[in-house]
C-alpha positions as CSV (number, residue, x, y, z in Angstrom):
1,M,45.9,-99.8,14.0
2,R,45.8,-101.1,10.3
3,R,42.0,-101.6,10.6
4,I,41.5,-98.1,11.8
5,L,43.8,-96.8,8.9
6,L,41.9,-99.0,6.4
7,A,38.5,-97.7,7.6
8,L,39.7,-94.0,7.4
9,V,40.8,-94.6,3.8
10,V,37.6,-96.2,2.8
11,L,35.4,-93.3,4.5
12,F,37.7,-90.7,2.8
13,L,37.2,-92.5,-0.7
14,L,33.5,-92.5,-0.2
15,A,33.3,-88.9,0.9
16,T,35.3,-87.8,-2.2
17,A,33.7,-90.1,-4.7
18,P,32.0,-88.2,-7.7
19,A,28.5,-87.2,-6.9
20,G,27.2,-89.0,-10.1
21,L,28.6,-92.3,-8.8
22,C,25.2,-93.2,-7.3
23,D,22.7,-91.2,-9.2
24,Q,20.6,-93.8,-10.3
25,T,17.3,-95.4,-9.1
26,S,16.2,-98.8,-10.4
27,F,12.9,-100.6,-10.0
28,H,12.7,-104.5,-10.7
29,T,8.9,-104.9,-10.8
30,I,8.3,-103.6,-14.3
31,K,6.7,-105.4,-17.1
32,L,7.1,-104.4,-20.8
33,P,4.2,-105.3,-23.1
34,L,5.3,-106.8,-26.4
35,P,3.1,-106.9,-29.5
36,N,1.5,-110.3,-29.9
37,R,3.3,-111.6,-26.8
38,R,2.9,-111.7,-23.1
39,P,4.6,-108.9,-21.3
40,V,8.2,-109.6,-20.2
41,K,9.9,-108.7,-16.9
42,A,12.1,-105.7,-17.0
43,V,14.2,-103.4,-14.9
44,L,13.5,-99.6,-15.0
45,T,16.4,-97.3,-14.2
46,F,16.5,-93.5,-13.9
47,N,20.3,-93.1,-14.7
48,D,21.6,-89.6,-14.0
49,D,25.0,-90.5,-15.3
50,H,23.6,-91.3,-18.8
51,K,20.8,-88.7,-18.4
52,A,18.3,-91.2,-19.5
53,V,15.5,-93.5,-18.6
54,E,16.7,-96.9,-19.3
55,V,14.5,-100.2,-19.5
56,Q,16.3,-103.6,-19.6
57,P,13.8,-106.2,-20.7
58,A,14.7,-110.0,-19.7
59,K,16.6,-111.4,-22.6
60,R,16.3,-108.3,-24.9
61,D,18.2,-105.2,-25.8
62,L,18.3,-102.2,-23.5
63,I,15.9,-99.4,-24.3
64,S,17.4,-96.0,-23.5
65,V,15.4,-92.8,-23.6
66,P,17.4,-89.7,-23.0
67,Y,15.7,-87.2,-20.6
68,G,16.0,-84.3,-23.1
69,Q,14.1,-86.3,-25.8
70,I,11.0,-87.0,-23.4
71,E,8.0,-85.0,-24.6
72,K,5.5,-86.1,-22.0
73,V,4.7,-88.8,-19.5
74,A,1.4,-90.1,-18.4
75,Y,0.2,-92.4,-15.6
76,E,-3.2,-94.4,-15.6
77,Y,-4.5,-97.4,-14.0
78,T,-7.0,-99.9,-15.4
79,L,-9.3,-102.2,-13.6
80,Q,-8.8,-106.1,-13.8
81,V,-11.7,-108.4,-13.9
82,M,-10.9,-109.8,-10.4
83,G,-10.9,-106.4,-9.0
84,G,-7.2,-105.5,-9.0
85,K,-5.5,-102.6,-10.8
86,Q,-2.9,-102.4,-13.5
87,H,-0.7,-99.2,-13.2
88,W,0.6,-97.9,-16.5
89,L,3.5,-95.4,-17.5
90,K,3.4,-94.1,-20.9
91,I,6.6,-92.1,-22.0
92,D,6.2,-90.3,-25.3
93,Y,9.6,-89.3,-26.7
94,N,11.3,-88.1,-29.9
95,E,14.1,-89.7,-31.9
96,P,15.6,-88.7,-35.1
97,D,13.5,-91.1,-36.9
98,G,10.3,-90.0,-35.4
99,H,7.9,-90.0,-32.4
100,K,8.0,-93.1,-30.2
101,V,6.1,-94.3,-27.1
102,L,7.3,-96.5,-24.5
103,L,4.6,-98.3,-22.4
104,L,5.5,-99.9,-19.1
105,E,3.3,-101.7,-16.5
106,M,4.2,-100.9,-13.0
107,S,3.7,-102.7,-9.8
108,G,1.0,-101.6,-7.4
109,H,3.6,-101.5,-4.7
110,D,6.2,-99.3,-6.7
111,Y,4.1,-97.1,-8.9
112,L,4.2,-94.0,-6.5
113,K,7.9,-94.5,-6.0
114,I,8.3,-94.7,-9.7
115,L,6.4,-91.4,-10.1
116,D,8.4,-89.7,-7.4
117,S,11.8,-90.9,-9.0
118,L,10.6,-89.7,-12.4
119,K,10.0,-86.1,-11.0
120,A,13.3,-86.2,-9.0
121,H,15.5,-87.5,-11.9
122,T,13.7,-85.9,-14.9
123,G,11.9,-82.9,-13.5
124,I,8.8,-84.1,-15.4
125,D,5.6,-84.8,-13.5
126,A,3.5,-87.4,-15.0
127,E,0.1,-86.3,-16.3
128,V,-2.5,-88.3,-14.6
129,L,-5.2,-89.8,-16.9
130,G,-8.7,-91.2,-16.6
131,N,-9.6,-93.3,-13.6
132,A,-6.3,-92.4,-11.8
133,D,-7.4,-88.8,-11.4
134,R,-9.9,-89.9,-8.7
135,G,-7.6,-92.2,-6.9
136,F,-4.2,-90.5,-7.2
137,K,-2.6,-89.2,-3.9
């Protein structure tokens, strides 16, 4: 009887939890290019509670771009020497101290999911540039 009651309480709490409790999507296959260094691994999160795109690079400070400050987003891929592709997401945004750009390298397995999440969370469609225009589905 206690287990049934406990299960009902848990179900009630989950059903009545605020909708914003789980409104975020994260991707762990991101790389953040750094000036004069190799790219570092990072986690990309579309956080609806904070209304921001958040990038948490390994061993570095969180980068947070509020949805309302995003000016435009572009997607493109480049071809590597060995025949692979590098998928890039470029986020142009404004801050009080001026225009900024956030450039991210996305995994070939996740880039479509990331572009879909971008649209779902921010309402912004990424502009498809260059080579990507021919191969984008």
